[in-house]
N, C-alpha and C positions, 0 to 999 in steps of 0.2 A: 061980490067977492066969494072965492070958493076956498075951501080947507081940504088940504090933503096931508094926511099923517100929522095933525095938529099944527101944520104951518100955513100962514096965509099968503097967497099969491095973487098978482094981478091977473086979469083975464089974458093978456099976452102970455105971461108966464105959464099959465095953466094950459094954454093951447100949445105951447112949446113941449111942455112936459107930456101932455097927451100924446102928442105926435111921437115922441121918443118911445113912450111906453108902447104905442101901436106897433112901431117898428121892429121892437124886440120881442113882439108876441105877447106881452103882458095884458093888454086889453083883448086881443083877439088870438088866442093860443091855436085855434084851429087854422088860422092863417100861417102861424110860424110852423105848425106842424106840416102843412102843405109845402113849405119851402125846405123842410128837412129832406135830405136824400133818403132814398128808399132802395134797399137790396133784395130782392126777392130770390129765395133759394128752394128748389125742389131737390129733396133728399129721399134716396130710397130708404125704407124703414129697416133700420137695424134689427138684427135677431134679438138682441137684448132691449127691450124697451127704455130701460134706465139709461142707456147711453144716449138715446134720442133725446130724453128729457134734459139731460145734461148738455147736449149740444145746442138745443133751443134755448133754454131757460139761463144758461149761464155763459157757455161760449159766444153764442150769437149775441146775446145782450150786452156782454162786456165789449165785445168788438165794436158794437154799434154806438156805445157811449164814446169810445176812443175816436170814432171815425165820424160822430154827429150823423149818424144813420140809423135809420129805423130798418131794422133786419126781420124779414118775414120768411118762416121756414115752414114748408110743407113736407109732411112726411108721406111717402107715397109707397105702397106695398111693391115689392120687386116685381111681382107679375104683371103690374100695371105701368110700371115705369116706360116701357116701350111704347104703349099706346099713347101716353101723355106727350112724351117726346115728339111722336109723330104729329099729334094734333098742334103742338106749338109750333113746329117747324111749317106746318100747313098754313097756319095762321099768320106765321110771322110774328108772334106775340105770345108773351108768358112771363117765365121766370128769367132772371139774368143769368143765374147759375144752375146748372143741372148735374146732379150728382148721380151716377151710374154705379151699379155693382158689377160692371163690366165695361171693356173697351168699346165705346160706342162708335166705331169706325163708320158705320152706315150714315153717321150725321156730319160727317166731316166738312162737307159742302157748306154747312149751315152753322159752323164753328169759327171762331177766330184762330189765329196761328199762336198757340200757347207758348211759342218759343220764348218770348219774353218773360213769361212767368218762370219757366225753369232757369233762365239766366238770372233773374232777381234772387232765387233761392240759392243757386249755385254760389254766389258771392259771400253767402253765410254757412251754407251746409254742405257744400261740394257738389259733384255732379250727380244726376239721377242714376239710381241702379240700373242694371240691364233690364230688368223686369219692367220698371216703369217706362224706360225708353221704348222697348219693343212694343208695349201696350199701348203707347200713344202716338208713335211716330209712323208716318207713310212714307216709305222710301222713295215711292214714284213722285209724290209731289214736293218731298223734303218739307212736310209740314206736321207740326205737332197738332192734332186734332182735338186732343184732350189734355188733362194734367192729372198725373196719378201721385196719390200721397200715401196709401196704404194697401194693405192686402191681406187675405185670410187663406192659410194653408189649408187643404183638405186632404185628410188622411184617412185610413180606414178605422172605424171606431168598432170594437167588437166587445162581447160579453165574455169576460174571462172564464166564469163559472160554466157557460154553455161550451166552450171550446175545450175545457179540461175534461169534459165527459167524453170526448172523442179522441182522449189522448194529446191535445195540443194546448197546453195551459198557456203558452206564450202567443197563442193565436198564429194566424198564417203569416209567413213573412214573405212569400211569393205567390204568383197567381195560381201556380200548380197546386199549392197548399190549400189556396182559398177554394178553388174547385173540389178538391178530394175532400176535404175537411167539412164544407158546407153540404155536400151531399150526404155524407155520413151522419152529419148532425141532423139533418131533416129526417133522414130514415130513423134514426133512434130516438129523437126527442119531438119531432114533428115541428120544429122551429126552423122557418126558411131563412135564407141569405136576403137580405133587404136592399141592394143597391137599387137605387132610383132609375127607372127606366122610362118614365113618362115625359111628356113635353113640357118640362119645366126647368127652373135654373139648376136644380139639382141632377135632372137628367142630362143637361149639357156638361155638368162637371163630370158625371160618369163617363160620357162619352170621350171628352178629352182625356181623361185618366187612363181609360182603356187604351186608346190610340197612343198615347206616349208610352204606356207601359209595354206595348208591343212594338215600340220603335216607329210608330207611324205619326202622321199629324195632319191638319188640314192644309196648311200652307207653310212653306219654308221661310227661312229668314229673308230671301229676297222677295217674297211675296208670290212666288209661284205656287199653283193650285197642286198639291203632292197627294192628296188623299186616295187617289185611285192606285193603289199599289197592293200587292199580295200581303203586307203586313197588315193592312186594314181588313183584308178579309180573314186573317187568322184572328184578329181582335174581335170581329164580329161574330165569327163562329164560336170563340169561346164564351161570349156572354150570351149567346143563344143557348149553348149547353149548360151554362151555368143557370140560367132560368128555367131550363126544362127539368134540371135534375136536382136543383136545390133552391128554386124560388118559389114565388107565389104569383098568382094571377093578379093579385091587387097591385102589383108593381107597376103594371101598364097603365092603371087607371089613378094613381096616387096624384093628388093635387100639390101645390106648393107645400113644401115641408112635410109631404106625407111619409117619408122615410124617417124623419125624425120623430114623428108622433108614433109611428110603429116601433121605434127603438125605445121610447121612453115607456111604451106600454109592454116592452119585453116580448113583442111578438115577432121579432127578428133577430137573428144572431149578428149581423154585422151590416155596416153601411159605410159609405164615403160621405164625410161632410166636414165642415170647418169645426173648429174648437167650440164653437157657440153651442153645439149639441151636448158636449160635456157640461158646459156651464148650465144649460137649461136642466140637466139632469140634476146637478148639484142644488139647484134651486127648488126643483119639483120634489126630491126624494134622495138625499144623500146616501141612502144605502144602495139605490140603484147606480148612482154615480161611482162608488167604490168599486164596482164591477164592471166598469168600463175602462177598456184600455185602449191606447191610439198606437198607430205605426203605419208608415208608408209601405207599399208592397213593392217588391222587386220583380221586374220582368225583364224581357229581352232590351227593353231599352234603357235599363238601369233602375235605380232607386229614386223614383220620380213621384212626387204629389203636386198636381197642378193646383193653382189658385182656386178656391171656392168662389172668392169675391176679390176683384181687383178694383179698388175704389178709384174711378176716373171722373172726373169733373169737366163739364164743358161749359164755356162762355159762349152764348149764342152771338152770332154776328149781328143779330138784331136786338140784342139786350139794351135796355135803356141805360143801365148803370154798368157799363163795362169796366169803367176805372174801378168801381168799388168791388166788382166780382174779381178782378185780377188780384187787387191787394187781399181780398180775403183768402185767398188760395195761397198767396206768398206768407201771409201771417198763420195760415193753418199749421205749416210745416213747424213753425215755433213750438206748437202744442203737441207734437208727435208723442212725446212721453205721456203727456195726459191722455192723449187719444187711446194709447196703448192700455194704460191704467183704467180708464173708465169703461174701455170694452171688455175689461177682465181678461186681457190677453189675446183678444180675437184679432184685433188690428194691428198687423206687424208693420212698422215703419218702412216706406220705401228708402228714406235716407237713414242709413244706418247710424250715422254720426250722431243724431238727433237722441238715441238712446244707446250710448257707448257701453253701458254696463247691463245690456240686455242679457248676455249669456250668465253673469252673476246673479241678475235679478231672477232668471228662470230656475236657476238651482236652489234658490231660497224662496220659493213661491209663498207669500204669506198666506195664500188660500188653502196650503196643503195641510193636511190633518197631522199635527205633531207626533201622533201615536205611531203612524205608520211612514213617517217621511224617511226617505232613503230606501224603501221597499217598493221597487217598480212594479211587481206583480200585484201588490195589494193597494196600490195607490195610484189612481188614473192619472193626477196630476203630476206625478213623478214621470209617467210614460210621456205624457204630454209634453213636459219639459225636454225630455230626451229628444222627442220628435222636433220640437221647436228649436233646440240646439243645432241639431242637424241641418234643419233648414237654414238657420242663419248662416252657418259655415257655408253652405252650398249655394248661397243667394247668388253668386256671381261667378260660379266655377264651371261655366260652359255646360258639358254634357249633363251634369248632375243637378243642374239649376233647377229648383223648384219652379215649376211654371215657365220653362224656358222657352217655350214657343207660344206666342199669342197670335191672334188674328190680325191680319193687317187691312183688309179691306172689307168683309163682311162679317157682323157680328151682331146678334148672337148667332152661332152656328146652327145647322140643322139639328134639332133635338133628336136623341136616340130613338125616341118612339117611332120616327119615320121609317126605322129599319124594320123588317119583319123578323121577329125572334121565334114565332112558332110555326 
């Protein structure tokens, strides 16, 4: 006779209980684990490490518990995302869900059609915004090759005290002002302008920003290649002259986030980047952060700041857990407000209804210094709020849309460093 938890059972009862325990995984937990579903996610490493910790340790874990799934999240540096994705496509093996910081149109032949995901989200949060649609839809194949959930606007960051030295305390407001002011500032203080020109994500952002600023682009809304035009030449001539007269040779050799490090060290007067640069400054040295102001520049193409990051996720056609990957993306939109909060205002929601009080929240940023609240020139977060507010209003308004044109076929686009500036 055997005794289990103080009760006596016959041999037949013991075998029955043991079989039931084995089936439920009590006797063989490793077997139960093997039966549990797994969702593998490759995610580009966020500019704020604390955001990735929340994503993996809280969001993914809670979602896994609700769906009886073990969620494995791998954080990949942005500069290595492309190589890893290419390797998985070649092997047709890897993660179920792959999160890119840009629209990964070059992998569309290896992705599912994400239309059903957009449809599932639309029933609760409405239709996807224009930016998300254009970032993930191929008009030729009529297929959504990815799913877009958030984006980061890129604006000019500049040091107010540096620019005040050359009579521009408000900083440059258009490209002509940037060129003249930066040239004068380097001559007077020896501090160069720090736009990223190397073959990095930041360099691509510079390229797009300049093209749109001068009313050019890589491809138009129908997918036609339109980069070969006189406006592109003007944009390239502009950045060449800016580099020669106000830049530094280091711009051509910076690695990933090189322009960010230069700004945080106050070695440059201005650069274009996502709001995460300001957040990094606040964490590193609040005194430096108080001197940084943000604003988009006006050019012949209007007032435009392209996305620094457009968060686009791909469910591979060879993914083992396509069902789980689809559901994760649908549920992710329900957390848009938390995504915004945990990213400290970096991740703007694609579905605006998920954060209906965004404008009011931006006007009362809890991170702002109460002593200087409402004083734009002395409080960088006030200026970032003005920038963000404008961005939310221009979201879907056509010509002035932030990031109004995105690649439809090939991305990443040729880095700016491929053009000769010297």
